C-alpha positions as a printed NumPy array, in Angstrom:
array([[ -6.422,  25.887,  14.661],
       [ -6.259,  26.919,  10.927],
       [ -9.313,  28.592,   9.326],
       [-10.761,  27.49 ,   6.086],
       [ -9.151,  30.463,   4.44 ],
       [ -5.666,  29.449,   5.519],
       [ -6.083,  25.934,   3.659],
       [ -7.399,  27.609,   0.624],
       [ -4.565,  29.974,   0.456],
       [ -1.93 ,  27.215,   1.19 ],
       [ -3.481,  25.2  ,  -1.574],
       [ -3.139,  28.22 ,  -3.932],
       [  0.534,  28.774,  -2.913],
       [  1.298,  25.031,  -3.872],
       [ -0.541,  25.423,  -7.175],
       [  1.684,  28.618,  -8.029],
       [  4.82 ,  26.607,  -7.702],
       [  4.054,  23.643,  -9.969],
       [  7.021,  23.949, -12.139],
       [  9.402,  24.307,  -9.042],
       [  7.836,  21.361,  -7.497],
       [  8.196,  19.18 , -10.543],
       [ 11.803,  20.068, -10.877],
       [ 12.747,  19.792,  -7.022],
       [ 10.711,  17.025,  -5.89 ],
       [ 12.7  ,  13.633,  -6.155],
       [ 11.118,  10.622,  -7.715],
       [  9.699,   7.941,  -5.274],
       [ 12.099,   5.242,  -4.725],
       [ 11.184,   1.88 ,  -6.428],
       [ 11.328,   0.073,  -3.039],
       [  8.539,   2.273,  -1.704],
       [  6.368,   1.68 ,  -4.671],
       [  7.113,  -2.161,  -4.146],
       [  5.975,  -1.927,  -0.576],
       [  2.731,  -0.043,  -1.676],
       [  1.93 ,  -2.565,  -4.265],
       [  2.574,  -5.538,  -1.863],
       [  0.816,  -3.977,   1.044],
       [ -2.32 ,  -3.054,  -0.989],
       [ -2.327,  -6.58 ,  -2.724],
       [ -2.301,  -4.736,  -6.151],
       [ -2.004,  -6.723,  -9.544],
       [ -1.359,  -5.251, -12.997],
       [ -4.626,  -4.201, -14.703],
       [ -6.019,  -3.068, -11.333],
       [ -7.745,   0.31 , -11.271],
       [ -6.218,   3.124,  -9.027],
       [ -7.759,   6.423,  -8.123],
       [ -4.96 ,   8.826,  -7.287],
       [ -6.347,  11.886,  -5.28 ],
       [ -4.181,  14.902,  -5.565],
       [ -1.754,  13.621,  -8.127],
       [  0.218,  16.859,  -8.315],
       [  2.573,  16.832, -11.223],
       [  2.264,  12.969, -11.463],
       [  5.364,  11.749,  -9.542],
       [  3.67 ,   8.639,  -8.48 ],
       [  1.392,   8.324, -11.267],
       [  3.827,   7.376, -13.978],
       [  5.782,   4.652, -12.075],
       [  2.511,   3.073, -11.08 ],
       [  1.167,   3.191, -14.588],
       [  4.445,   1.67 , -15.814],
       [  3.587,  -1.253, -13.487],
       [  0.416,  -1.96 , -15.291],
       [ -2.229,  -0.141, -13.345],
       [ -4.985,   1.755, -14.926],
       [ -4.823,   5.206, -13.359],
       [ -7.496,   7.734, -12.854],
       [ -6.042,  10.942, -11.315],
       [ -7.678,  13.935,  -9.753],
       [ -5.841,  17.16 ,  -9.307],
       [ -7.632,  20.463,  -8.338],
       [ -4.7  ,  22.664,  -9.34 ],
       [ -4.725,  23.444, -13.086],
       [ -1.109,  24.183, -13.294],
       [ -0.273,  20.905, -11.401],
       [ -2.588,  18.961, -13.692],
       [ -1.004,  20.487, -16.702],
       [  2.483,  19.614, -15.483],
       [  1.367,  15.988, -15.016],
       [ -0.071,  15.86 , -18.555],
       [  3.201,  17.15 , -19.911],
       [  5.246,  14.65 , -18.465],
       [  2.871,  11.613, -19.222],
       [  4.342,   9.477, -22.23 ],
       [  2.205,   8.943, -25.411],
       [  1.129,   5.59 , -24.318],
       [ -0.461,   6.768, -21.239],
       [ -4.005,   8.329, -21.29 ],
       [ -3.891,  11.923, -20.413],
       [ -4.653,  12.912, -16.789]])
């Protein structure tokens, strides 16, 4: 079993690697996003809540598909990376 302290420490470690995560993490395949949209019966204009958006790797491709995104990210550095990569037409995360 992990203690509550272990989870907090792990979360902080992930937060400290925001830039590395953004550079190293591959983009999600379009087919995966197609499957998500189909399985959830989503339609452009639907509102989505993304919990733990990290640097926004899934956020941008979903927003480009016409979904209205609300994102929550506890890590300040991760949230800043998501804001920095979002285009001008997308409301800031």
